[in-house]
PQR file of N, CA, C, O and H, with PARSE charges and radii, in Angstrom:
ATOM      1  N   MET A   1       0.826  -1.183   0.000 -0.4000 1.5000
ATOM      2  CA  MET A   1       0.000   0.000   0.000 -0.0000 2.0000
ATOM      3  C   MET A   1       0.878   1.258   0.000  0.5500 1.7000
ATOM      4  O   MET A   1       0.613   2.223  -0.717 -0.5500 1.4000
ATOM      5  N   LEU A   2       1.909   1.217   0.809 -0.4000 1.5000
ATOM      6  CA  LEU A   2       2.785   2.382   0.900 -0.0000 2.0000
ATOM      7  C   LEU A   2       3.448   2.679  -0.441  0.5500 1.7000
ATOM      8  O   LEU A   2       3.517   3.830  -0.873 -0.5500 1.4000
ATOM      9  H   LEU A   2       2.124   0.433   1.391  0.4000 1.0000
ATOM     10  N   TRP A   3       3.941   1.611  -1.101 -0.4000 1.5000
ATOM     11  CA  TRP A   3       4.635   1.809  -2.377 -0.0000 2.0000
ATOM     12  C   TRP A   3       3.691   2.364  -3.442  0.5500 1.7000
ATOM     13  O   TRP A   3       4.091   3.209  -4.243 -0.5500 1.4000
ATOM     14  H   TRP A   3       3.885   0.676  -0.751  0.4000 1.0000
ATOM     15  N   VAL A   4       2.464   1.903  -3.458 -0.4000 1.5000
ATOM     16  CA  VAL A   4       1.517   2.379  -4.468 -0.0000 2.0000
ATOM     17  C   VAL A   4       1.159   3.848  -4.227  0.5500 1.7000
ATOM     18  O   VAL A   4       1.046   4.628  -5.173 -0.5500 1.4000
ATOM     19  H   VAL A   4       2.139   1.217  -2.808  0.4000 1.0000
ATOM     20  N   ILE A   5       0.983   4.214  -2.974 -0.4000 1.5000
ATOM     21  CA  ILE A   5       0.681   5.615  -2.652 -0.0000 2.0000
ATOM     22  C   ILE A   5       1.857   6.502  -3.051  0.5500 1.7000
ATOM     23  O   ILE A   5       1.666   7.564  -3.644 -0.5500 1.4000
ATOM     24  H   ILE A   5       1.074   3.581  -2.205  0.4000 1.0000
ATOM     25  N   LEU A   6       3.080   6.061  -2.723 -0.4000 1.5000
ATOM     26  CA  LEU A   6       4.261   6.849  -3.101 -0.0000 2.0000
ATOM     27  C   LEU A   6       4.434   6.913  -4.613  0.5500 1.7000
ATOM     28  O   LEU A   6       4.768   7.966  -5.155 -0.5500 1.4000
ATOM     29  H   LEU A   6       3.235   5.199  -2.242  0.4000 1.0000
ATOM     30  N   LEU A   7       4.209   5.794  -5.298 -0.4000 1.5000
ATOM     31  CA  LEU A   7       4.310   5.774  -6.752 -0.0000 2.0000
ATOM     32  C   LEU A   7       3.296   6.732  -7.378  0.5500 1.7000
ATOM     33  O   LEU A   7       3.628   7.502  -8.279 -0.5500 1.4000
ATOM     34  H   LEU A   7       3.937   4.938  -4.858  0.4000 1.0000
ATOM     35  N   GLY A   8       2.079   6.675  -6.896 -0.4000 1.5000
ATOM     36  CA  GLY A   8       1.053   7.579  -7.417 -0.0000 2.0000
ATOM     37  C   GLY A   8       1.397   9.035  -7.179  0.5500 1.7000
ATOM     38  O   GLY A   8       1.129   9.894  -8.019 -0.5500 1.4000
ATOM     39  H   GLY A   8       1.809   6.050  -6.164  0.4000 1.0000
ATOM     40  N   PHE A   9       1.992   9.306  -6.031 -0.4000 1.5000
ATOM     41  CA  PHE A   9       2.345  10.691  -5.717 -0.0000 2.0000
ATOM     42  C   PHE A   9       3.480  11.192  -6.590  0.5500 1.7000
ATOM     43  O   PHE A   9       3.393  12.272  -7.174 -0.5500 1.4000
ATOM     44  H   PHE A   9       2.209   8.608  -5.348  0.4000 1.0000
ATOM     45  N   PHE A  10       4.560  10.395  -6.679 -0.4000 1.5000
ATOM     46  CA  PHE A  10       5.735  10.866  -7.405 -0.0000 2.0000
ATOM     47  C   PHE A  10       5.610  10.752  -8.919  0.5500 1.7000
ATOM     48  O   PHE A  10       6.144  11.594  -9.641 -0.5500 1.4000
ATOM     49  H   PHE A  10       4.631   9.517  -6.205  0.4000 1.0000
ATOM     50  N   VAL A  11       4.925   9.742  -9.410 -0.4000 1.5000
ATOM     51  CA  VAL A  11       4.833   9.554 -10.856 -0.0000 2.0000
ATOM     52  C   VAL A  11       3.672  10.356 -11.433  0.5500 1.7000
ATOM     53  O   VAL A  11       3.818  11.012 -12.464 -0.5500 1.4000
ATOM     54  H   VAL A  11       4.491   9.058  -8.823  0.4000 1.0000
ATOM     55  N   PHE A  12       2.526  10.304 -10.770 -0.4000 1.5000
ATOM     56  CA  PHE A  12       1.328  10.929 -11.329 -0.0000 2.0000
ATOM     57  C   PHE A  12       0.916  12.217 -10.621  0.5500 1.7000
ATOM     58  O   PHE A  12      -0.003  12.900 -11.072 -0.5500 1.4000
ATOM     59  H   PHE A  12       2.407   9.771  -9.932  0.4000 1.0000
ATOM     60  N   GLY A  13       1.581  12.554  -9.525 -0.4000 1.5000
ATOM     61  CA  GLY A  13       1.232  13.766  -8.794 -0.0000 2.0000
ATOM     62  C   GLY A  13      -0.092  13.640  -8.064  0.5500 1.7000
ATOM     63  O   GLY A  13      -0.739  14.645  -7.770 -0.5500 1.4000
ATOM     64  H   GLY A  13       2.328  11.998  -9.159  0.4000 1.0000
ATOM     65  N   ASP A  14      -0.496  12.422  -7.771 -0.4000 1.5000
ATOM     66  CA  ASP A  14      -1.778  12.162  -7.121 -0.0000 2.0000
ATOM     67  C   ASP A  14      -1.602  12.252  -5.609  0.5500 1.7000
ATOM     68  O   ASP A  14      -0.835  11.488  -5.023 -0.5500 1.4000
ATOM     69  H   ASP A  14       0.030  11.606  -8.010  0.4000 1.0000
ATOM     70  N   VAL A  15      -2.311  13.184  -4.983 -0.4000 1.5000
ATOM     71  CA  VAL A  15      -2.244  13.346  -3.538 -0.0000 2.0000
ATOM     72  C   VAL A  15      -3.338  12.488  -2.914  0.5500 1.7000
ATOM     73  O   VAL A  15      -4.514  12.668  -3.230 -0.5500 1.4000
ATOM     74  H   VAL A  15      -2.934  13.805  -5.460  0.4000 1.0000
ATOM     75  N   PRO A  16      -2.969  11.549  -2.027 -0.5600 1.5000
ATOM     76  CA  PRO A  16      -3.980  10.684  -1.424  0.2800 2.0000
ATOM     77  C   PRO A  16      -4.911  11.469  -0.504  0.5500 1.7000
ATOM     78  O   PRO A  16      -4.475  12.327   0.264 -0.5500 1.4000
ATOM     79  N   THR A  17      -6.179  11.161  -0.599 -0.4000 1.5000
ATOM     80  CA  THR A  17      -7.168  11.827   0.251 -0.0000 2.0000
ATOM     81  C   THR A  17      -7.220  11.129   1.608  0.5500 1.7000
ATOM     82  O   THR A  17      -6.605  10.083   1.816 -0.5500 1.4000
ATOM     83  H   THR A  17      -6.533  10.464  -1.223  0.4000 1.0000
ATOM     84  N   LEU A  18      -7.960  11.727   2.510 -0.4000 1.5000
ATOM     85  CA  LEU A  18      -8.121  11.146   3.833 -0.0000 2.0000
ATOM     86  C   LEU A  18      -8.821   9.788   3.740  0.5500 1.7000
ATOM     87  O   LEU A  18      -8.510   8.877   4.508 -0.5500 1.4000
ATOM     88  H   LEU A  18      -8.459  12.577   2.341  0.4000 1.0000
ATOM     89  N   ALA A  19      -9.758   9.651   2.810 -0.4000 1.5000
ATOM     90  CA  ALA A  19     -10.464   8.377   2.637 -0.0000 2.0000
ATOM     91  C   ALA A  19      -9.503   7.278   2.170  0.5500 1.7000
ATOM     92  O   ALA A  19      -9.618   6.134   2.610 -0.5500 1.4000
ATOM     93  H   ALA A  19     -10.010  10.391   2.187  0.4000 1.0000
ATOM     94  N   VAL A  20      -8.571   7.608   1.294 -0.4000 1.5000
ATOM     95  CA  VAL A  20      -7.589   6.626   0.821 -0.0000 2.0000
ATOM     96  C   VAL A  20      -6.685   6.207   1.973  0.5500 1.7000
ATOM     97  O   VAL A  20      -6.403   5.020   2.134 -0.5500 1.4000
ATOM     98  H   VAL A  20      -8.478   8.537   0.937  0.4000 1.0000
ATOM     99  N   LEU A  21      -6.235   7.149   2.764 -0.4000 1.5000
ATOM    100  CA  LEU A  21      -5.368   6.831   3.896 -0.0000 2.0000
ATOM    101  C   LEU A  21      -6.111   6.015   4.951  0.5500 1.7000
ATOM    102  O   LEU A  21      -5.546   5.084   5.526 -0.5500 1.4000
ATOM    103  H   LEU A  21      -6.464   8.113   2.633  0.4000 1.0000
ATOM    104  N   ALA A  22      -7.366   6.355   5.206 -0.4000 1.5000
ATOM    105  CA  ALA A  22      -8.161   5.604   6.176 -0.0000 2.0000
ATOM    106  C   ALA A  22      -8.403   4.179   5.675  0.5500 1.7000
ATOM    107  O   ALA A  22      -8.287   3.224   6.444 -0.5500 1.4000
ATOM    108  H   ALA A  22      -7.825   7.111   4.739  0.4000 1.0000
ATOM    109  N   GLY A  23      -8.731   4.034   4.413 -0.4000 1.5000
ATOM    110  CA  GLY A  23      -8.936   2.710   3.841 -0.0000 2.0000
ATOM    111  C   GLY A  23      -7.671   1.875   3.873  0.5500 1.7000
ATOM    112  O   GLY A  23      -7.716   0.678   4.153 -0.5500 1.4000
ATOM    113  H   GLY A  23      -8.825   4.809   3.789  0.4000 1.0000
ATOM    114  N   SER A  24      -6.551   2.501   3.589 -0.4000 1.5000
ATOM    115  CA  SER A  24      -5.267   1.798   3.651 -0.0000 2.0000
ATOM    116  C   SER A  24      -4.978   1.333   5.069  0.5500 1.7000
ATOM    117  O   SER A  24      -4.506   0.215   5.272 -0.5500 1.4000
ATOM    118  H   SER A  24      -6.514   3.474   3.362  0.4000 1.0000
ATOM    119  N   ALA A  25      -5.255   2.175   6.043 -0.4000 1.5000
ATOM    120  CA  ALA A  25      -5.033   1.803   7.436 -0.0000 2.0000
ATOM    121  C   ALA A  25      -5.911   0.623   7.831  0.5500 1.7000
ATOM    122  O   ALA A  25      -5.467  -0.260   8.565 -0.5500 1.4000
ATOM    123  H   ALA A  25      -5.639   3.084   5.878  0.4000 1.0000
ATOM    124  N   ILE A  26      -7.146   0.598   7.355 -0.4000 1.5000
ATOM    125  CA  ILE A  26      -8.047  -0.518   7.661 -0.0000 2.0000
ATOM    126  C   ILE A  26      -7.533  -1.813   7.043  0.5500 1.7000
ATOM    127  O   ILE A  26      -7.519  -2.852   7.703 -0.5500 1.4000
ATOM    128  H   ILE A  26      -7.506   1.316   6.759  0.4000 1.0000
ATOM    129  N   VAL A  27      -7.113  -1.759   5.791 -0.4000 1.5000
ATOM    130  CA  VAL A  27      -6.612  -2.951   5.107 -0.0000 2.0000
ATOM    131  C   VAL A  27      -5.329  -3.458   5.774  0.5500 1.7000
ATOM    132  O   VAL A  27      -5.184  -4.660   6.000 -0.5500 1.4000
ATOM    133  H   VAL A  27      -7.124  -0.915   5.255  0.4000 1.0000
ATOM    134  N   ILE A  28      -4.418  -2.569   6.082 -0.4000 1.5000
ATOM    135  CA  ILE A  28      -3.164  -2.962   6.729 -0.0000 2.0000
ATOM    136  C   ILE A  28      -3.447  -3.522   8.119  0.5500 1.7000
ATOM    137  O   ILE A  28      -2.866  -4.535   8.508 -0.5500 1.4000
ATOM    138  H   ILE A  28      -4.536  -1.593   5.898  0.4000 1.0000
ATOM    139  N   GLY A  29      -4.334  -2.872   8.867 -0.4000 1.5000
ATOM    140  CA  GLY A  29      -4.691  -3.362  10.197 -0.0000 2.0000
ATOM    141  C   GLY A  29      -5.322  -4.742  10.151  0.5500 1.7000
ATOM    142  O   GLY A  29      -5.026  -5.586  10.997 -0.5500 1.4000
ATOM    143  H   GLY A  29      -4.806  -2.049   8.551  0.4000 1.0000
ATOM    144  N   ALA A  30      -6.186  -4.980   9.177 -0.4000 1.5000
ATOM    145  CA  ALA A  30      -6.812  -6.293   9.041 -0.0000 2.0000
ATOM    146  C   ALA A  30      -5.766  -7.361   8.715  0.5500 1.7000
ATOM    147  O   ALA A  30      -5.829  -8.472   9.240 -0.5500 1.4000
ATOM    148  H   ALA A  30      -6.426  -4.294   8.490  0.4000 1.0000
ATOM    149  N   GLY A  31      -4.824  -7.033   7.867 -0.4000 1.5000
ATOM    150  CA  GLY A  31      -3.764  -7.979   7.531 -0.0000 2.0000
ATOM    151  C   GLY A  31      -2.896  -8.313   8.729  0.5500 1.7000
ATOM    152  O   GLY A  31      -2.555  -9.476   8.945 -0.5500 1.4000
ATOM    153  H   GLY A  31      -4.773  -6.130   7.440  0.4000 1.0000
ATOM    154  N   VAL A  32      -2.535  -7.304   9.508 -0.4000 1.5000
ATOM    155  CA  VAL A  32      -1.731  -7.528  10.715 -0.0000 2.0000
ATOM    156  C   VAL A  32      -2.510  -8.377  11.713  0.5500 1.7000
ATOM    157  O   VAL A  32      -1.938  -9.257  12.357 -0.5500 1.4000
ATOM    158  H   VAL A  32      -2.812  -6.360   9.333  0.4000 1.0000
ATOM    159  N   PHE A  33      -3.814  -8.120  11.848 -0.4000 1.5000
ATOM    160  CA  PHE A  33      -4.638  -8.905  12.764 -0.0000 2.0000
ATOM    161  C   PHE A  33      -4.696 -10.370  12.343  0.5500 1.7000
ATOM    162  O   PHE A  33      -4.595 -11.255  13.192 -0.5500 1.4000
ATOM    163  H   PHE A  33      -4.278  -7.405  11.325  0.4000 1.0000
ATOM    164  N   VAL A  34      -4.853 -10.637  11.066 -0.4000 1.5000
ATOM    165  CA  VAL A  34      -4.907 -12.022  10.582 -0.0000 2.0000
ATOM    166  C   VAL A  34      -3.574 -12.724  10.848  0.5500 1.7000
ATOM    167  O   VAL A  34      -3.561 -13.874  11.287 -0.5500 1.4000
ATOM    168  H   VAL A  34      -4.935  -9.918  10.376  0.4000 1.0000
ATOM    169  N   ILE A  35      -2.471 -12.056  10.591 -0.4000 1.5000
ATOM    170  CA  ILE A  35      -1.158 -12.647  10.852 -0.0000 2.0000
ATOM    171  C   ILE A  35      -1.012 -12.950  12.340  0.5500 1.7000
ATOM    172  O   ILE A  35      -0.558 -14.036  12.700 -0.5500 1.4000
ATOM    173  H   ILE A  35      -2.481 -11.122  10.234  0.4000 1.0000
ATOM    174  N   TRP A  36      -1.385 -12.020  13.206 -0.4000 1.5000
ATOM    175  CA  TRP A  36      -1.291 -12.229  14.655 -0.0000 2.0000
ATOM    176  C   TRP A  36      -2.172 -13.394  15.098  0.5500 1.7000
ATOM    177  O   TRP A  36      -1.737 -14.244  15.875 -0.5500 1.4000
ATOM    178  H   TRP A  36      -1.754 -11.138  12.913  0.4000 1.0000
ATOM    179  N   ARG A  37      -3.421 -13.433  14.601 -0.4000 1.5000
ATOM    180  CA  ARG A  37      -4.344 -14.490  14.998 -0.0000 2.0000
ATOM    181  C   ARG A  37      -3.842 -15.860  14.556  0.5500 1.7000
ATOM    182  O   ARG A  37      -3.904 -16.819  15.326 -0.5500 1.4000
ATOM    183  H   ARG A  37      -3.774 -12.742  13.971  0.4000 1.0000
ATOM    184  N   GLU A  38      -3.352 -15.962  13.345 -0.4000 1.5000
ATOM    185  CA  GLU A  38      -2.831 -17.239  12.866 -0.0000 2.0000
ATOM    186  C   GLU A  38      -1.601 -17.666  13.662  0.5500 1.7000
ATOM    187  O   GLU A  38      -1.403 -18.856  13.905 -0.5500 1.4000
ATOM    188  H   GLU A  38      -3.302 -15.183  12.719  0.4000 1.0000
ATOM    189  N   HIS A  39      -0.791 -16.724  14.061 -0.4000 1.5000
ATOM    190  CA  HIS A  39       0.364 -17.036  14.896 -0.0000 2.0000
ATOM    191  C   HIS A  39      -0.095 -17.596  16.244  0.5500 1.7000
ATOM    192  O   HIS A  39       0.468 -18.574  16.734 -0.5500 1.4000
ATOM    193  H   HIS A  39      -0.951 -15.757  13.863  0.4000 1.0000
ATOM    194  N   GLN A  40      -1.112 -16.981  16.840 -0.4000 1.5000
ATOM    195  CA  GLN A  40      -1.636 -17.458  18.117 -0.0000 2.0000
ATOM    196  C   GLN A  40      -2.230 -18.854  17.973  0.5500 1.7000
ATOM    197  O   GLN A  40      -2.017 -19.709  18.832 -0.5500 1.4000
ATOM    198  H   GLN A  40      -1.570 -16.186  16.441  0.4000 1.0000
ATOM    199  N   LEU A  41      -2.960 -19.088  16.908 -0.4000 1.5000
ATOM    200  CA  LEU A  41      -3.535 -20.413  16.681 -0.0000 2.0000
ATOM    201  C   LEU A  41      -2.445 -21.458  16.460  0.5500 1.7000
ATOM    202  O   LEU A  41      -2.581 -22.599  16.902 -0.5500 1.4000
ATOM    203  H   LEU A  41      -3.133 -18.393  16.210  0.4000 1.0000
ATOM    204  N   GLY A  42      -1.382 -21.080  15.791 -0.4000 1.5000
ATOM    205  CA  GLY A  42      -0.260 -21.991  15.574 -0.0000 2.0000
ATOM    206  C   GLY A  42       0.402 -22.378  16.877  0.5500 1.7000
ATOM    207  O   GLY A  42       0.798 -23.530  17.054 -0.5500 1.4000
ATOM    208  H   GLY A  42      -1.272 -20.153  15.433  0.4000 1.0000
ATOM    209  N   ILE A  43       0.528 -21.430  17.793 -0.4000 1.5000
ATOM    210  CA  ILE A  43       1.115 -21.720  19.099 -0.0000 2.0000
ATOM    211  C   ILE A  43       0.227 -22.713  19.848  0.5500 1.7000
ATOM    212  O   ILE A  43       0.728 -23.651  20.468 -0.5500 1.4000
ATOM    213  H   ILE A  43       0.207 -20.494  17.649  0.4000 1.0000
ATOM    214  N   ARG A  44      -1.088 -22.508  19.790 -0.4000 1.5000
ATOM    215  CA  ARG A  44      -2.010 -23.421  20.471 -0.0000 2.0000
ATOM    216  C   ARG A  44      -1.952 -24.820  19.857  0.5500 1.7000
ATOM    217  O   ARG A  44      -1.964 -25.817  20.580 -0.5500 1.4000
ATOM    218  H   ARG A  44      -1.495 -21.746  19.286  0.4000 1.0000
ATOM    219  N   ARG A  45      -1.890 -24.895  18.531 -0.4000 1.5000
ATOM    220  CA  ARG A  45      -1.805 -26.195  17.865 -0.0000 2.0000
ATOM    221  C   ARG A  45      -0.516 -26.920  18.259  0.5500 1.7000
ATOM    222  O   ARG A  45      -0.523 -28.129  18.494 -0.5500 1.4000
ATOM    223  H   ARG A  45      -1.881 -24.085  17.944  0.4000 1.0000
ATOM    224  N   GLU A  46       0.576 -26.180  18.328 -0.4000 1.5000
ATOM    225  CA  GLU A  46       1.858 -26.768  18.691 -0.0000 2.0000
ATOM    226  C   GLU A  46       1.822 -27.303  20.122  0.5500 1.7000
ATOM    227  O   GLU A  46       2.333 -28.391  20.387 -0.5500 1.4000
ATOM    228  H   GLU A  46       0.581 -25.198  18.137  0.4000 1.0000
ATOM    229  N   LYS A  47       1.228 -26.556  21.038 -0.4000 1.5000
ATOM    230  CA  LYS A  47       1.104 -27.019  22.430 -0.0000 2.0000
ATOM    231  C   LYS A  47       0.228 -28.257  22.508  0.5500 1.7000
ATOM    232  O   LYS A  47       0.546 -29.192  23.242 -0.5500 1.4000
ATOM    233  H   LYS A  47       0.813 -25.672  20.823  0.4000 1.0000
ATOM    234  N   ALA A  48      -0.866 -28.276  21.765 -0.4000 1.5000
ATOM    235  CA  ALA A  48      -1.762 -29.442  21.763 -0.0000 2.0000
ATOM    236  C   ALA A  48      -1.058 -30.658  21.169  0.5500 1.7000
ATOM    237  O   ALA A  48      -1.219 -31.772  21.667 -0.5500 1.4000
ATOM    238  H   ALA A  48      -1.124 -27.516  21.169  0.4000 1.0000
ATOM    239  N   ARG A  49      -0.286 -30.453  20.119 -0.4000 1.5000
ATOM    240  CA  ARG A  49       0.437 -31.559  19.491 -0.0000 2.0000
ATOM    241  C   ARG A  49       1.467 -32.134  20.450  0.5500 1.7000
ATOM    242  O   ARG A  49       1.610 -33.352  20.550 -0.5500 1.4000
ATOM    243  H   ARG A  49      -0.155 -29.548  19.715  0.4000 1.0000
ATOM    244  N   LYS A  50       2.183 -31.271  21.153 -0.4000 1.5000
ATOM    245  CA  LYS A  50       3.190 -31.733  22.108 -0.0000 2.0000
ATOM    246  C   LYS A  50       2.536 -32.453  23.284  0.5500 1.7000
ATOM    247  O   LYS A  50       3.091 -33.422  23.801 -0.5500 1.4000
ATOM    248  H   LYS A  50       2.067 -30.281  21.072  0.4000 1.0000
ATOM    249  N   ALA A  51       1.369 -31.992  23.708 -0.4000 1.5000
ATOM    250  CA  ALA A  51       0.680 -32.616  24.834 -0.0000 2.0000
ATOM    251  C   ALA A  51       0.166 -34.008  24.444  0.5500 1.7000
ATOM    252  O   ALA A  51       0.067 -34.878  25.310 -0.5500 1.4000
ATOM    253  H   ALA A  51       0.918 -31.204  23.288  0.4000 1.0000
ATOM    254  N   ASN A  52      -0.156 -34.239  23.194 -0.4000 1.5000
ATOM    255  CA  ASN A  52      -0.689 -35.523  22.738 -0.0000 2.0000
ATOM    256  C   ASN A  52       0.371 -36.490  22.234  0.5500 1.7000
ATOM    257  O   ASN A  52       0.058 -37.623  21.870 -0.5500 1.4000
ATOM    258  H   ASN A  52      -0.076 -33.532  22.490  0.4000 1.0000
ATOM    259  N   THR A  53       1.623 -36.047  22.210 -0.4000 1.5000
ATOM    260  CA  THR A  53       2.711 -36.908  21.732 -0.0000 2.0000
ATOM    261  C   THR A  53       3.132 -37.858  22.861  0.5500 1.7000
ATOM    262  O   THR A  53       3.467 -37.411  23.957 -0.5500 1.4000
ATOM    263  H   THR A  53       1.878 -35.126  22.505  0.4000 1.0000
ATOM    264  N   PRO A  54       3.113 -39.161  22.589 -0.5600 1.5000
ATOM    265  CA  PRO A  54       3.527 -40.106  23.637  0.2800 2.0000
ATOM    266  C   PRO A  54       5.043 -40.015  23.886  0.5500 1.7000
ATOM    267  O   PRO A  54       5.828 -39.779  22.968 -0.5500 1.4000
ATOM    268  N   LEU A  55       5.414 -40.204  25.121 -0.4000 1.5000
ATOM    269  CA  LEU A  55       6.843 -40.129  25.487 -0.0000 2.0000
ATOM    270  C   LEU A  55       7.544 -41.424  25.307  0.5500 1.7000
ATOM    271  O   LEU A  55       8.742 -41.520  25.571 -0.5500 1.4000
ATOM    272  H   LEU A  55       4.776 -40.395  25.867  0.4000 1.0000
TER
END
């Protein structure tokens, strides 16, 4: 998102509006949340797998 906004600004002279910046923040935030959630689920799966592994 950052590269596209910068490219648009420097190549085309397009100044991003507040709506574009807000939308970008929402998309980036959602992506970070999904990565965090999947990481947490992976930790839980790993703990469950280790707990079920016979010694």
